[in-house]
N, C-alpha and C positions, 0 to 999 in steps of 0.2 A: 532626668532633666535636672540640672541644679537650679537653685533659686538665687537671683541677685537681690542681695540685701541692701537696699538704698537707705542710706541713714542721714538724715538732715542734723547737722551740728552748728548750733549759733555761738560763733566765736565772738560776736559783737557783745554778748551778754545783755542785749538791750531789747530783744524780742519777748513779748508777753509769753510766758511758758504754756498757757492755756490755749493762746493762739497758735503757738508753734505745734502743739499737739493736734490742734483741729486741722491745721494745714497739712501735716503729716497723714492724718486719716483720710482727708479728701484726695490727696495724691495718691494714697494707697488705692482708692476706688478707681481713679484713672487708670493706674497701671495693671490692676487686677481684672477690671471689667471693660473699660473702654478701649484700651489700646490693643488687648489680644483679639478683640472682635474682628480687627483687620490685619494685624501683624501677628502672624502665627510664630510659635515656637518661643514666645516670651513668658517667662515665669518669674515673678518678682514681688517684692513687698517694699513698703516705704514706712519707716518709723523715724522718730527723733531721739536724740541722745544729748547729754550735757558735753560730752567729749569723745574723742576717738579712742581713748584708753579702753581696753577690754572688748573691742568689737570683734566679731568673727572675721576670719581671714578673708571670706569673700565678701566682705562688705564694700560698697561703693559709696563714700562719703560725698555729701554736698555741703560745703562749708558756707556759712552766712558770714560775711565779712563786712567791715565798715567802708573800706575803699580798695580799689584795685587799679594799677597801672594799665594803660591801654594795651590790649592784647593778652591780658592775663585773666580775664573773665571768661566763664563758661567752662568748656571741656578741656581736660587734660588727662595724662596718663602718667602714673608714678614709675619708679624704677623697675617695678616688678610687672609693668604693663597692665596694672589695674586702672580702670577709669575712675575719675573723680571730677568734681566740678567746684567752681567759686561763684558765689552770687552775692551781690551787694545788697544788704538788708538796712534800710534807713528808718529810724524811729518815726512813727506816724504815717509810713507809707507802706500798705500791706501788698503793694503789688509786686513785691519780691517773689510772691508765690507763683506768679506767671513766669518769671525767669527760672524758678527752680523747676516748675513743670516742664518748660522748654527744654532744659537740660537733662532732666530724668528721662523724658521720652526719647531724646535723641541718643542717650547713651544706651537705652534698652534696644532700640531699633538697630543701632550700629555701635556696640561696645568698644571697638578699637578704632574707630574713625576712618575706616578704609573702604567701607561699602559703596560700590559704584553701581549705576544702573544705565545701561545703554537704551536711548530713546531718541526720538525725532529732536532735531535741532530747534532752537528758538532764536528770535532776533527781536529788537526793538524796532517797532513800526508806529511812527507817530508818537502818541502818548500812551502806548501800551506794548505789551509783549505777546507775540503770536508765533506759530510754528513757521519753520523755514525749511530749506531743502538741506539734506544731509542728515547726520546723527551726531549727538554729543554723548559723552560719557558724564553722567550726573553724579555729583558726590550726594549721597542720600542723607540729607539733613531734614529730619522729618517735620520740623516746625517753622523752618526759614521762610518758606514761601507765604505763609499765613502768621507770621510772628507778631504783628502789631496787636495791641490790646484791644484794637477795635473788633477783632474777631476771637477774643477770648470767651470763654463760657465760665459758669460757676457750678461747683459742687458743694452743696450745703454751705453756701455762704462764702466759699473759697474761690478766687479766681485762678484759672488754669489755662493753659495754651491750647488752641486748636491745634490740629497735626494732620499732615497728608495721609493717604491710604496708598497702598502699593499701586492702585489703579491711576494714580497720578501719572504714572509713567507709561500708560497704555498707549497704543498706536492712535486711537481715535476715541471721541466721546461716544457714550452709549447711554440710552435712556435709563433711569432709576439707579444709576451708580453713584456712590459717593466718593469723592475725591479728596475731601477732607472730613474729618469726624463731625463737625457742625455744618457741612455743607456750604461753607463760605466760598470754597474753590468749586467751580462748576464745570470745569473742563480739565483735560490733562495738560499739564506743563503750565497753568495759569499761575501768574505771579500777581499777588495783591498787593495794594498800596501799603508801604511800610515794610515789605519783605525783600528777600534777594534769594538768589539761587547760584550755586557755584558748579562748574563744569570744565571739563577738558574739550576743547574744541576739536575740529576735524584735522587741524594742523598740529595737534598734540599740546597746545598751550592752555594753561590753566586761566580761567577767566571767570567773572562774575557779571551777573546784571543785577544791579542795585535799584531798588526803588525805596530806599530808606527815608527819602525826603518826599512825603506823599503830595506836597505842594508844588512838586517839579517832576518833569518827565524822568522815566528811568534812565540809568546810565550804565556804561560798560566799565569794568574795573579789571585791569590786567594784573595778574599775580606772579610773583617770582617764587615759585614753590620749589623746594629742594627736591631732586628726584630720589634722594635717599631717605626722606622723611619716613619715620616709623608710623605716623598718623597723619593721613591727608587732612583730616578735619582739624587737628591741633595746628598743622603747619599752615593751612589757609587762614585760619583766624589770626595767626601771629603776623601775617604779611598783609591783612586787609588795609591797613593804615588807620591813623588815629582818627581821622574825620568820619570814615565809614563805621569804625567799631563804635564810636560814640553814638552816632546816628541810629544804629541798629538797636542798640540797648535803650535809646530815648523812646523808640516806638513801643516797646513793652512797658514803659511807665509813663506814656503820654497822658497828661491830665485831660480828663473828660473824654478819652478814646473809648472807653467801655460802651457797648451797646446800652441803649437807654433802659431796656427792660431788665437786663442783668445789673445795671447800676442801681435801679430801683429796689431789686431783691437785696441786693448786698446792703443798702442803707437801711432797709427795714429790719434785717437780721442784726446789724451792727448797732442798732439803737438801743439795744439791750446793754445792760452793765457788763463791762469786759469780764469780770470775774465769774459771770454766769454764761459765758459765751458758749464754752464746751458743753455745759449742762443743758443748754438750749438745744444744741445739735443733737445730743444724745436723745433728747426728748422727742425731736422731730422724727429721728429714726425708729423710734419705738424702743429705745434700750431703757433698761432700769437706771434711774438716777440715784446716786448715793446720797 
């Protein structure tokens, strides 16, 4: 099995190198230990590099950039059909690691953006989303249903995204089953506030249910996806619309959205001097500190 080399490249030149290194180490733990526990067949590593020059041919870059036009964030494929991602990194805002985690997990679960899963249909009922008659073909986007930073978790002081498990598409709920890594999702096809889900309905039309504004009920979003698209995921993101696109990314950066316990742990770790941050993480893991 070939290994996917995920490489985070800071094109902003404004992310602290020690923090970038620590983020890559934490994301490496997520993709080597947490993700394969539920999604089989994944073999990957995460590192960071100053530029794309000299990287191996099987590297999947995640570019940290200052700004992006609507529709250009997240997942893409290059002319050789190699996946890559773009993530906005803003000075003083470390929550870009949730975005990076989100894109990395989804690239690994579905490298080409075309993975579909047939399961029970869903519909908006009142202020929630519940099973309905029929079946849908769901685009497998492993972080979207639980993408808000309310449901993020931390690895060695780095914020990362929760993600669904394959049982998210199970026919019915069963005791003791994890539907997302952190257990935020408690039943199949549950959509959490701040998230969304994309699917082909029984009539063959692409649609979404968006709950990207947690203060309002979920809504439907009809999509004009070209049938000849080489990547459904890339095509869906490009036609979501400016408002929906901005709203979904805002949920990953929402101030105060993190779980209180996680926020407290992060604040304690980051109270240390920035230049000693990586050394502190190494000491916590029991590594030798130079």
